[in-house]
C-alpha positions in Angstrom: 0.1 0.1 0.3 1.0 3.8 -0.9 2.5 3.6 2.8 3.9 7.5 2.9 7.5 6.2 3.7 9.2 8.3 0.8 11.1 10.7 3.4 15.1 12.5 2.5 16.6 11.0 5.6 20.4 10.8 6.6 21.1 8.7 10.1 23.3 9.3 12.7 24.6 6.3 14.4 22.5 7.8 17.3 19.1 7.3 14.7 20.5 3.3 14.2 20.3 2.8 18.2 16.9 4.5 18.5 15.8 1.6 15.5 17.1 -1.3 17.1 15.9 -0.2 21.2 11.9 0.2 19.7 12.9 -3.6 17.7 13.9 -5.1 20.9 11.2 -3.3 22.9 7.8 -4.6 20.6 7.1 -8.0 21.5 5.7 -9.4 17.3 6.8 -7.5 14.4 6.0 -8.9 11.0 4.9 -8.2 7.3 2.3 -6.4 5.0 4.1 -4.5 2.4 7.1 -3.2 4.6 9.5 -2.6 4.0 8.6 -0.4 0.4 7.9 3.1 -0.9 6.0 0.7 -3.3 2.9 -1.7 -2.6 1.6 -4.3 -4.3 -2.1 -5.5 -6.4 -3.4 -7.0 -3.7 -5.5 -6.5 -0.8 -5.9 -7.8 2.6 -8.7 -10.4 2.9 -12.5 -9.4 3.5 -13.2 -8.7 7.2 -9.8 -9.2 7.9 -6.9 -6.3 9.6 -3.4 -6.3 8.7 -1.5 -3.9 10.7 2.4 -2.5 9.5 4.4 -1.2 12.0 7.6 1.2 12.0 8.2 1.1 16.5 10.3 3.6 16.2 13.4 5.3 14.1 15.6 8.2 14.5 15.9 11.1 11.5 18.7 13.1 10.4 18.4 15.7 7.4 19.5 19.4 7.8 16.6 20.4 10.0 18.3 18.3 13.0 17.4 15.8 15.0 13.9 13.7 14.9 12.5 10.4 16.6 9.4 8.5 14.2 7.0 6.6 17.3 5.6 4.7 15.7 5.0 5.2 11.5 1.7 2.9 10.7 -0.3 2.3 7.8 -3.8 -0.2 8.7 -5.2 -2.7 5.9 -9.3 -3.4 6.8 -10.2 -6.1 4.1 -13.7 -4.2 2.5 -14.8 -7.3 0.0 -12.2 -9.3 -1.8 -10.8 -7.1 -3.6 -11.3 -3.9 -1.9 -9.2 -2.4 1.1 -9.7 0.8 3.4 -5.7 2.4 4.3 -5.1 4.2 6.9 -1.5 5.6 7.5 0.4 8.3 9.7 3.1 8.5 12.4 4.0 10.6 14.8 7.3 13.4 15.5 9.7 14.2 17.7 11.8 16.8 16.7 15.2 15.9 19.2 17.6 18.5 17.6 16.5 21.1 17.9 13.7 20.2 20.8 10.6 20.1 19.1 6.8 19.0 20.6 5.4 15.7 19.0 3.6 15.9 15.6 1.3 13.2 13.6 2.6 13.7 10.0 2.2 11.7 6.6 -1.1 10.5 7.8 -3.6 9.3 4.3 -6.6 7.1 3.7 -7.6 5.1 0.9 -9.2 2.3 -1.1 -7.5 -0.1 -3.3 -9.0 -1.6 -5.7 -8.3 -5.4 -7.3 -8.7 -4.5 -11.0 -7.7 -7.6 -13.0 -7.2 -10.3 -10.1 -4.0 -12.5 -11.7 -1.4 -14.1 -10.0 -0.9 -12.5 -6.9 -4.9 -14.4 -6.3 -4.0 -17.5 -7.5 -4.8 -16.9 -11.3 -2.7 -16.8 -14.3 -1.7 -13.9 -16.0 -0.7 -10.3 -13.7 -2.5 -8.5 -11.2 -3.7 -5.3 -11.7 -4.5 -2.7 -9.1 -5.1 0.8 -8.2 -4.7 2.8 -5.5 -6.5 6.0 -4.6 -7.1 8.4 -1.6 -6.6 11.7 0.8 -3.4 12.9 1.8 -4.3 14.5 5.5 -2.0 17.9 6.7 0.5 17.6 9.6 -0.6 18.4 12.7 1.4 21.4 12.2 2.4 23.8 10.5 0.5 25.2 7.0 0.3 22.0 5.4 -3.4 22.0 3.4 -5.0 18.2 2.0 -3.0 16.9 -1.4 -4.9 13.8 -3.3 -2.9 11.0 -4.4 -4.0 8.8 -7.2 -1.9 5.6 -8.5 -1.4 2.2 -10.9 0.2 -1.1 -10.0 0.9 -4.5 -11.4 1.9 -7.0 -10.2 4.0 -10.7 -11.2 4.2 -13.5 -9.8 6.5 -16.6 -11.2 8.3 -19.6 -9.6 11.8 -17.2 -9.7 9.8 -15.0 -7.6 7.9 -11.6 -8.1 7.8 -7.8 -9.6 5.9 -4.8 -8.8 5.3 -2.0 -11.0 3.9 0.8 -9.3 2.7 5.1 -11.0 1.9 6.9 -8.7 0.7 11.3 -9.8 -0.1 13.0 -6.7 -0.6 16.7 -5.3 1.1 16.8 -2.4 0.0 18.2 0.6 1.8 21.7 0.1 0.1 21.3 -3.5 2.6 20.4 -5.7 2.8 18.0 -8.4 4.3 14.6 -7.2 5.4 12.3 -9.6 7.2 8.7 -8.3 7.8 5.1 -10.4 9.2 2.4 -8.3 10.4 -0.9 -9.3 10.1 -3.5 -6.5 12.0 -7.9 -7.0 11.6 -9.8 -5.3 12.9 -14.0 -3.9 10.5 -16.7 -4.7 7.3 -16.9 -2.4 7.6 -20.0 -0.5 11.0 -19.1 0.5 11.6 -18.6 4.6 13.3 -16.0 4.4 13.9 -14.3 0.5 15.6 -11.4 -0.9 14.1 -8.3 -1.8 14.6 -5.2 -3.7 12.9 -1.0 -4.6 13.9 1.4 -7.2 12.6 4.0 -7.3 12.3 7.4 -8.9 10.3 11.0 -7.9 9.9 14.0 -8.6 8.1 16.7 -6.8 7.9 19.3 -9.0 9.5 22.4 -8.7 10.9 21.1 -5.4 13.1 18.1 -5.1 13.9 15.5 -7.5 15.1 11.6 -5.6 16.3 8.4 -7.2 16.0 5.8 -4.8 18.1 2.2 -4.5 17.0 0.0 -2.0 17.8 -3.6 -0.2 17.0 -5.8 2.2 15.1 -9.3 3.6 11.6 -10.4 4.9 11.8 -13.3 7.1 7.8 -14.8 7.2 7.6 -16.7 10.4 3.8 -17.3 8.9 0.9 -16.1 6.6 0.7 -13.7 9.3 3.4 -12.5 10.7 6.8 -11.7 8.5 9.7 -9.7 9.4 11.8 -7.4 7.6 14.8 -4.8 7.1 16.1 -3.1 4.6 19.0 -0.3 3.9 18.4 3.0 1.1 20.7 4.6 -0.3 19.5 7.2 -3.0 20.3 11.4 -4.7 18.1 14.0 -4.0 19.0 17.3 -5.4 21.8 15.3 -5.8 22.9 14.8 -2.6 23.2 11.4 -1.1 20.9 10.2 1.7 21.3 6.9 3.7 17.9 5.0 5.2 17.7 1.9 7.5 14.0 -0.2 8.2 13.3 -2.4 9.8 9.6 -3.5 11.2 6.9 -6.1 10.8 3.2 -6.8 10.0 0.8 -8.6 11.3 -3.0 -9.7 10.9 -6.2 -11.3 12.2 -9.9 -11.4 11.3 -12.1 -8.9 13.4 -14.9 -11.1 13.9 -15.7 -13.6 15.6 -17.4 -15.3 12.6 -14.6 -14.6 10.4 -11.9 -15.9 12.5 -14.3 -19.5 12.2 -14.0 -19.9 9.0 -10.2 -19.0 9.8 -9.6 -22.5 11.5 -12.1 -24.5 9.9 -8.7 -23.4 6.6 -6.7 -24.4 9.0 -8.1 -27.5 10.0 -6.9 -30.7 8.3 -10.1 -33.0 6.9 -11.1 -35.6 9.6 -11.5 -39.4 7.6 -15.1 -40.5 7.7 
């Protein structure tokens, strides 16, 4: 899901320590569509909640050092082809000291237009995601809008996801984002992943970015992820470390019973 983790930041050693401590303090990490900036052409199961979480992170940029705690994306399956997405992150300025604010918030709908290999069918999966970018709780930003197209294809050797996103940012600049994600075989417990993206916030910033990492799948509803990213924004290097989790669960008892029945082995007659 387009998680707005498009943050141009350079991590200091203290910031990396903050990330590590945050992960150790959290009992259970998992997966949804972390650790990427782009996403896949799939939605959460009907009636199921999926939560993507980065418990704590550190950022250093030209404005100083900030603590991000936490960064969260919530996905809820409305039907077999639709999901609702809500996201945001807490941000506290550490140097210089400042208030905590809610940033990178938004609400979106994601729709699978053409079921494909991600839905256990043949051919590419095609989806769209669109929604509203909410203003930050501090500062002078306003509302923005975003519209994305996603194409995914899974093969025995791995999976590829292509993203194209056009947006009007919270500062009312036009923005174009293009991303390509490659994953190792989906059957592997630990699979390597990579992403490259290009983003142009017209008249403000142009970014070329590359990411490599690993996803460790504990179960269908739980995964860990870790990745490093290197980028050039307006010609200046940016480095980032990402680590987090995603977990899913049915919201209603009827969905829980249905899920349990699907996983129970059949008894002989």
